[in-house]
Structures are given as structure tokens and as C-alpha cells.
C-alpha positions in Angstrom: 196.6 89.3 -112.1 194.2 92.2 -111.6 192.7 94.0 -114.6 194.7 97.1 -113.7 197.9 95.1 -113.6 197.1 93.4 -116.9 196.4 96.7 -118.5 199.6 98.2 -117.2 201.5 95.3 -118.6 199.8 95.8 -122.0 200.7 99.5 -122.0 204.3 98.7 -121.0 204.6 96.2 -123.8 203.4 98.5 -126.6 205.2 101.6 -125.3 208.4 99.6 -125.1 208.5 99.5 -128.9 210.3 102.3 -130.8 208.2 105.4 -130.4 206.1 107.1 -133.1 208.6 110.0 -133.3 211.0 107.6 -135.1 208.8 105.8 -137.6 210.2 103.2 -140.0 209.6 104.3 -143.6 208.0 101.0 -144.6 204.7 99.3 -145.1 205.8 95.7 -145.3 206.0 95.2 -141.5 202.4 96.4 -140.8 201.1 94.6 -143.9 202.6 91.3 -142.8 201.2 91.5 -139.3 197.8 92.3 -140.7 198.1 89.4 -143.2 198.8 87.0 -140.4 195.5 88.3 -138.8 193.5 87.8 -142.0 193.7 91.3 -143.3 191.1 92.9 -141.0 191.7 96.3 -142.6 189.9 95.1 -145.7 186.7 94.4 -143.9 185.3 97.9 -144.2 185.7 101.0 -146.4 188.0 103.8 -145.3 188.3 107.6 -145.4 192.0 108.4 -145.1 193.1 111.8 -143.9 196.5 113.5 -144.0 197.9 117.0 -144.0 200.0 119.2 -141.8 197.4 121.0 -139.6 193.7 120.2 -139.0 194.0 116.4 -139.6 192.5 115.4 -136.2 189.7 118.0 -136.2 188.7 117.2 -139.8 188.8 113.4 -139.0 186.6 113.9 -136.0 184.1 116.1 -138.0 183.9 113.5 -140.8 183.4 110.7 -138.3 180.6 112.6 -136.5 178.7 113.3 -139.7 179.0 109.7 -140.9 177.8 108.5 -137.5 174.8 110.8 -137.8 173.9 108.9 -141.0 173.4 105.8 -138.9 176.7 104.3 -139.9 178.7 102.5 -137.3 182.1 104.2 -137.3 185.7 103.6 -136.4 188.0 106.6 -135.8 191.8 106.3 -135.5 193.6 109.5 -134.6 196.9 110.5 -133.0 198.4 111.5 -130.8 196.3 111.2 -127.6 195.9 113.7 -124.8 196.9 111.4 -122.1 195.1 108.1 -122.6 195.8 105.6 -125.4 192.2 104.6 -125.6 191.4 108.0 -127.1 193.1 107.0 -130.3 190.7 104.1 -131.1 187.1 105.2 -131.1 184.1 103.0 -132.0 180.7 104.6 -132.7 181.8 107.8 -131.0 183.3 106.2 -127.8 186.9 105.5 -127.1 187.3 101.8 -126.5 187.2 100.8 -122.9 190.1 99.2 -121.0 188.6 95.7 -121.3 188.2 95.9 -125.1 191.7 97.4 -125.4 193.2 94.6 -123.4 191.3 91.8 -125.0 192.1 92.9 -128.5 195.7 93.4 -127.6 195.9 89.8 -126.3 194.2 88.6 -129.6 196.9 90.3 -131.8 200.0 90.0 -129.6 200.9 86.5 -130.8 200.7 87.6 -134.5 202.8 90.7 -133.7 205.4 88.3 -132.2 205.4 86.2 -135.4 205.9 89.3 -137.5 208.7 90.5 -135.2 210.4 87.2 -135.5 210.3 87.3 -139.3 211.5 90.9 -139.4 214.4 90.1 -137.1 215.3 87.0 -139.2 215.5 89.3 -142.2 217.7 91.8 -140.3 215.0 94.4 -139.9 213.7 96.2 -136.8 210.6 94.8 -135.1 207.3 96.5 -135.3 207.3 100.0 -133.9 204.8 101.4 -131.4 202.8 103.1 -134.2 202.9 100.1 -136.4 201.6 97.9 -133.6 199.0 100.4 -132.7 197.8 100.6 -136.3 197.4 96.8 -136.4 195.5 97.0 -133.1 193.1 99.7 -134.5 192.4 97.9 -137.7 191.7 94.7 -135.9 189.5 96.4 -133.3 187.4 98.0 -136.0 186.9 94.6 -137.8 186.0 93.0 -134.5 183.5 95.8 -133.6 182.4 95.6 -136.4 182.1 99.0 -138.2 180.6 100.2 -141.4 183.3 102.8 -142.2 186.7 103.7 -140.8 188.0 107.2 -140.6 191.8 106.9 -140.4 194.2 109.7 -139.7 197.8 109.4 -140.9 200.4 109.4 -138.2 203.2 111.1 -140.2 203.5 111.8 -143.9 201.5 109.4 -145.9 203.3 107.2 -148.5 205.1 105.1 -145.9 202.9 105.7 -142.9 201.7 102.4 -141.5 198.0 103.4 -141.9 198.6 103.4 -145.7 198.4 99.6 -145.9 194.7 100.3 -146.3 193.0 101.1 -149.6 191.2 104.3 -148.7 188.1 105.0 -150.8 188.6 108.7 -150.2 191.9 110.4 -149.6 191.5 113.7 -147.7 194.1 116.4 -147.5 194.1 119.3 -145.0 196.5 122.2 -145.5 200.0 121.1 -146.1 202.9 123.2 -144.7 206.4 122.7 -143.3 206.7 120.2 -140.5 208.8 117.1 -139.7 211.2 118.3 -142.4 213.9 115.8 -141.2 211.6 112.9 -142.3 209.2 114.3 -144.9 211.4 116.7 -146.9 212.7 120.3 -146.7 210.1 121.9 -149.0 206.3 122.1 -149.1 206.5 120.3 -152.5 208.5 117.4 -151.1 206.2 117.1 -148.1 203.1 117.1 -150.4 204.7 114.5 -152.6 205.1 112.2 -149.6 201.6 112.9 -148.3 200.1 112.3 -151.8 201.1 108.6 -151.3 197.7 107.9 -149.7 196.0 108.4 -153.1 194.9 105.1 -154.4 194.2 104.1 -158.1 190.7 105.0 -159.3 189.6 106.4 -155.9 188.6 109.9 -154.9 190.5 112.8 -153.5 189.3 115.8 -151.5 191.7 118.6 -150.7 191.7 121.8 -148.7 193.0 125.0 -150.4 196.8 124.4 -150.8 199.9 126.3 -151.6 200.5 126.1 -155.4 203.5 123.8 -155.0 201.5 121.4 -152.8 198.5 121.5 -155.1 200.7 120.7 -158.1 201.9 117.5 -156.3 198.5 116.4 -155.3 197.0 117.0 -158.8 199.9 115.1 -160.4 199.5 112.1 -158.0 195.7 112.1 -158.6 196.2 112.2 -162.4 198.8 109.3 -162.3 196.4 107.3 -160.2 193.4 108.1 -162.3 191.7 109.4 -159.2 189.0 112.0 -159.2 189.8 115.2 -157.3 187.7 117.8 -155.5 189.5 121.0 -154.4 188.4 123.8 -152.0 187.8 127.0 -153.9 186.8 125.2 -157.1 184.5 122.3 -156.1 183.4 123.4 -152.6 184.1 126.3 -150.3 183.2 128.3 -147.1 180.7 130.9 -148.2 180.7 132.8 -145.0 181.0 132.6 -141.2 179.9 134.4 -138.1 181.3 133.9 -134.6 178.7 132.7 -132.2 178.5 131.7 -128.5 180.2 128.3 -128.2 181.3 128.2 -131.8 180.3 129.8 -135.1 177.6 129.8 -137.8 179.1 128.7 -141.2 177.7 128.7 -144.7 179.2 126.0 -146.9 178.9 125.2 -150.6 179.5 121.5 -150.8 180.1 119.4 -153.8 176.4 118.5 -154.0 174.6 120.9 -151.7 174.5 124.4 -150.3 174.3 124.5 -146.5 173.6 127.8 -144.8 173.6 128.7 -141.1 175.4 125.5 -139.9 176.2 125.7 -136.2 179.8 124.4 -135.7 180.7 124.1 -132.0 184.4 124.8 -132.7 186.3 128.1 -132.8 188.3 129.8 -135.5 188.3 130.3 -139.3 190.4 127.1 -139.6 187.6 125.0 -138.1 185.2 126.5 -140.7 187.6 125.3 -143.4 187.9 121.9 -141.7 184.1 121.7 -141.7 183.9 122.4 -145.4 186.6 119.8 -146.2 184.7 117.3 -144.0 181.4 117.9 -145.7 183.0 117.5 -149.1 184.6 114.3 -147.9 181.3 112.8 -146.7 179.5 113.8 -149.9 182.3 112.1 -151.8 182.2 108.9 -149.7 178.4 108.6 -149.6 177.4 109.7 -153.1 180.5 110.3 -155.1 179.9 114.0 -154.7 176.4 113.9 -156.3 174.1 113.6 -153.2 173.6 116.4 -150.7 173.7 115.5 -147.0 170.3 115.6 -145.3 170.2 118.9 -143.3 168.9 117.2 -140.1 171.7 114.6 -140.4 174.3 117.3 -141.0 173.1 119.4 -138.1 173.2 116.4 -135.8 176.7 115.4 -136.9 178.1 118.8 -136.4 176.5 119.3 -133.0 178.3 116.1 -131.9 181.6 117.1 -133.3 184.4 117.8 -130.8 188.1 118.6 -131.1 189.8 118.3 -127.7 192.9 120.4 -127.2 192.0 122.9 -130.0 191.1 126.3 -128.6 189.7 124.4 -125.7 188.8 126.3 -122.4 190.5 124.2 -119.7 189.7 126.5 -116.8 188.0 129.8 -115.8 188.8 132.5 -113.2 191.1 133.2 -114.9 190.4 131.7 -118.3 193.0 129.1 -119.5 192.8 128.1 -123.1 194.8 125.2 -124.5 195.7 124.6 -128.1 197.7 121.9 -129.8 199.4 124.3 -132.2 203.0 123.1 -132.6 204.2 124.8 -135.9 204.0 128.3 -137.3 200.9 127.5 -139.5 199.0 126.1 -136.5 200.1 128.9 -134.2 198.9 131.5 -136.7 195.5 129.8 -136.9 195.4 129.7 -133.1 196.2 133.4 -132.8 193.5 134.3 -135.2 191.0 132.2 -133.3 192.0 133.7 -130.0 191.5 137.2 -131.4 188.1 136.4 -132.8 186.6 134.3 -130.0 188.1 135.8 -126.8 188.5 139.2 -125.2 191.4 139.5 -122.8 192.8 142.7 -121.2 196.1 140.8 -121.0 197.1 137.5 -122.5 199.9 135.4 -121.0 201.2 132.4 -123.0 202.7 129.3 -121.4 204.9 127.8 -124.2 206.9 124.7 -124.6 208.2 123.4 -128.0 209.8 120.1 -129.1 213.3 120.2 -130.5 212.4 119.5 -134.1 210.0 122.5 -134.4 210.4 126.0 -135.8 210.3 127.8 -132.4 211.1 131.2 -133.9 208.3 130.9 -136.4 205.9 129.9 -133.7 206.7 132.9 -131.6 206.5 135.2 -134.6 203.0 133.8 -135.5 201.6 134.8 -132.1 203.6 137.9 -131.2 200.8 140.3 -131.9 198.2 138.5 -129.8 200.2 137.6 -126.7 201.4 140.2 -124.2 203.8 138.0 -122.1 205.4 134.6 -122.5 206.3 132.1 -119.8 208.7 129.7 -121.4 208.7 126.2 -119.9 209.4 122.5 -120.7 207.0 120.0 -122.3 206.8 116.6 -120.7 208.7 114.9 -123.5 212.2 113.6 -124.0 212.3 115.7 -127.2 211.4 119.0 -125.4 213.6 122.0 -126.1 215.4 123.1 -122.9 213.6 126.0 -121.4 216.7 128.2 -121.4 217.4 127.4 -125.0 213.8 128.1 -126.0 213.9 131.4 -124.0 216.9 132.5 -126.0 214.9 132.1 -129.2 211.9 133.9 -127.7 214.0 136.8 -126.6 215.5 137.1 -130.1 212.0 137.3 -131.6 210.1 139.2 -128.8 212.6 141.0 -126.7 213.6 140.3 -123.1 210.9 142.3 -121.5 208.2 139.9 -122.7 209.8 136.6 -121.7 210.0 134.8 -118.4 211.6 131.3 -117.9 210.2 128.7 -115.6 211.3 125.1 -116.5 208.7 123.5 -114.2 205.4 123.4 -116.1 203.2 123.4 -113.1 204.9 126.4 -111.7 204.9 128.1 -115.1 201.2 127.7 -115.3 200.7 129.1 -111.8 202.8 132.1 -112.6 200.7 132.8 -115.8 197.4 132.4 -113.9 198.6 134.7 -111.2 199.6 137.3 -113.8 196.3 137.0 -115.6 194.3 137.2 -112.3 196.2 140.4 -111.4 195.7 142.1 -114.8 193.5 145.2 -114.7 190.1 145.0 -116.3 189.8 146.4 -119.8 187.5 149.1 -120.9 185.2 146.4 -122.3 185.2 144.5 -119.1 187.7 141.9 -120.3 189.9 140.2 -117.8 193.3 138.6 -118.1 193.7 135.2 -119.6 196.2 132.4 -120.3 196.9 130.3 -123.4 199.1 127.2 -123.2 200.4 125.8 -126.5 203.4 124.7 -128.5 203.3 120.9 -127.9 200.6 118.3 -127.6 202.3 116.8 -124.6 202.1 120.2 -123.0 198.4 120.5 -123.7 197.8 117.0 -122.3 199.6 117.8 -119.1 197.8 121.2 -118.6 194.4 119.5 -119.0 195.5 117.0 -116.4 196.6 119.7 -114.0 193.3 121.6 -114.5 191.3 118.4 -113.7 193.4 117.5 -110.7 193.4 121.1 -109.3 189.6 121.3 -109.6 189.7 124.6 -111.6 186.4 125.6 -112.9 186.1 124.8 -116.6 183.4 125.6 -119.0 
């Protein structure tokens, strides 16, 4: 069997499991599979990250700063933008196909044993995300790594990543999302996410809504965990947009860092940077040791966040963003306003069925001139006509066009942007594609395959 055939077989096997959009609220299955493997997740310390928005960006910044300190890192994030390997990163590089396949073959028999035990007990076999979590933890032990940076898949308390004992629990802003599984209020969602706090460990949290903050503080107190909070223990002191990013001043837990160049756009990325710095200070010196400035500069310079205010093409400019809820869409809109100048902005939007589509449209209504409503490449995508009805209710019929085919929708938006008259400041028309991570992944793929010029 060729390597390509073997890899395709491996991917078919893992994707055949129940998808990550329908997680099992349990830890026992993942814990048992890892126990059969010798508990590889206990071979290294872990920084564990949850929240509603900013989890992936913050995880990537934390990993990059830790790597700049000459630590060998493992990074587990989700979802990917088209390639499974992107989710499991060792020392800054996604694992290659050979490593992915070899490690899968190593763990597959043990997944089978765990599946058999589950089925005998009348339970469902390991899901896709549970199996992927086992693969990631085993890969990091095999590498080996000095520290794992682990992003929660969904929620926290019963997310399969939570079998690990994280030395630092990190919380990005918590808002409404996945209400059908996490709870209908911010307090309920925060309570679920607070489940990653471990007894006697450390907590670092972004500025939260009062009801979320109350839940995190209560969980930290019950767990006798120390807690550092944005606005009290660390903060963004100031920020100035710059070419290719921004200059950010941060007061950390242990040091003051001025004029940091962060190669990411938007105020939310400045906040993510402050949270990441506090998390690293907490992990390395329990909040008492400042990060060496040369190390910090190197770590931030290497930080990336694909699919977040990312320029996918030029002439006309096409920006993609993974915003898929109102909070994320509002952050995207603010970042677009601050970092780009368009005489006319056309949005290509697709939203999954469990999302607050009306809230998403309201969040960007002031920054976008026209909307091309389409369909995301996902079984959970909202029908384009149904989504358009929501858009028309929020925006009015004159700002909404329906094109179910994503590739054609993107072409319509690019043509409209290219034909837009130049603004008084020389600005041209532009396109932003957002609303679903699967949409972003497909737009990036189309841009690559079409040979559009990208910065």
C-alpha cells in the first residue's frame, strides 16, 4: 500500500467516528484509552486554554513565547483550516504525514480495546475528537516535549482534553455559543468552562462579564487555585496600529513590556497577547519572574493566527476571519475598521445552523456595505435562502444578495469590489469572508488554487 493510500485510510478511520460537533459529555473514554497507552499525557506539564473567542490565537501566542525560551513545545488546537496535521504541532511545526500515520498505527489497537470495553458497557465508542485527543497526547509524549499547550475543543469540564492536569488554566473571553450543549446563559457556560481548573494550580483570565467572572472565581476558590485577572493583575496599557500588526504596551504579572510588536491585527489580539504573557509568566515563574525582553520579542515575532483577519488575496483585497458568533464578529468588525481602508466592503457570509445569525449580521452591519449570503461546506450549514431571510430582516433587502455556491459567491464579491470607485483617500473596494471556519478554510483553498496574489 502506498503512503498516500495508507494516510487516506487513516483519515477515513478517524473521520468515520462521531464528529466533534456531537461530543460525548464524558472523560472516562479518553481516560481509559490513555491509561491503556501508559498515560502519555502525564509525561509533560500543560497549559490548558478555554473560552468562547480567542482560544486558538491565545494558544498560539503562548506556545510561541514558550518556544522562544528554548522549550520544546506541543500545541493542540481545533478546528483546522483544511488539514488535520495543523492541529498537532511539535516545536512550531505541524506533524508530517509520516509521523501522523506512524503514531496513529501505534495507538489504534488501544483505541480498539477501549472501544470494545465501551460497547460492552453499552456506551458509544470513542468519538473523533476523543481519538484525536489521544493521538495528540501520545504524539507529544513520543516527540518528546517540555510543555504542552492544549486548547479545549468545546466547553471544558467534560471536554476530552480535560483528562490532563493542567498546571495553568487560561480563560479567554466567555460569551454565548454552543448553548445547546454548554448552557443558555453566560454564567452556565462559564461554569462548564471552569471545569478545567485543577486543585492547587493556577488560573489566568481575560476580562470577563461579571456573571462569568463570578463563576471562575468561585471555581478557583473551591479548588484552592491562585487566580490572575486582566484589569487587576495584568492589562493592556496601550496600543498603536502598525504596518503588519500593532505596537502594544503590556503590564504583565511580573514585568512591564512597552512597544511590543505583535504581528496580528485588532484590539482583541492585543488582549490575547496580554493574557498569553500573563499565562507564560505564571507557568515559568508563578507570576514572579518577568520574561526576558529578547525572548518575548522573538516569541511574538513568530506568532501567527491563520484565518484571523488574514489577507488571502489582493487586487482586490480579500480578508478572511473565523468569526462565527456575535462577539467574534464584533471584534472582526473593529479590526477591519482599524486596520484596513476600503471604499466599499462586500462580505461573503455563511453561518452554521446552531449560530446566532441575526446577532452576527448586527455586529458587522456598520462596517459592511453589501452581503453575499452563501453556504458553508458543512453538513450543519444554514441554507443560503434561510440565512438570507435573516439577513434581510436585519439589514434590509437592498444590501443582500443570495448565491448558494461559495465559489460563485466569492467571485461576485470580488467583481463588485474591483468595480467599486476609488475613495477620496485612495482606498479601493475589498471583500471579507467570515461566519464559519469551514468557509474560511474553503476560501483560503480557492485563493491558493486560483493563484490570486496574497500578501
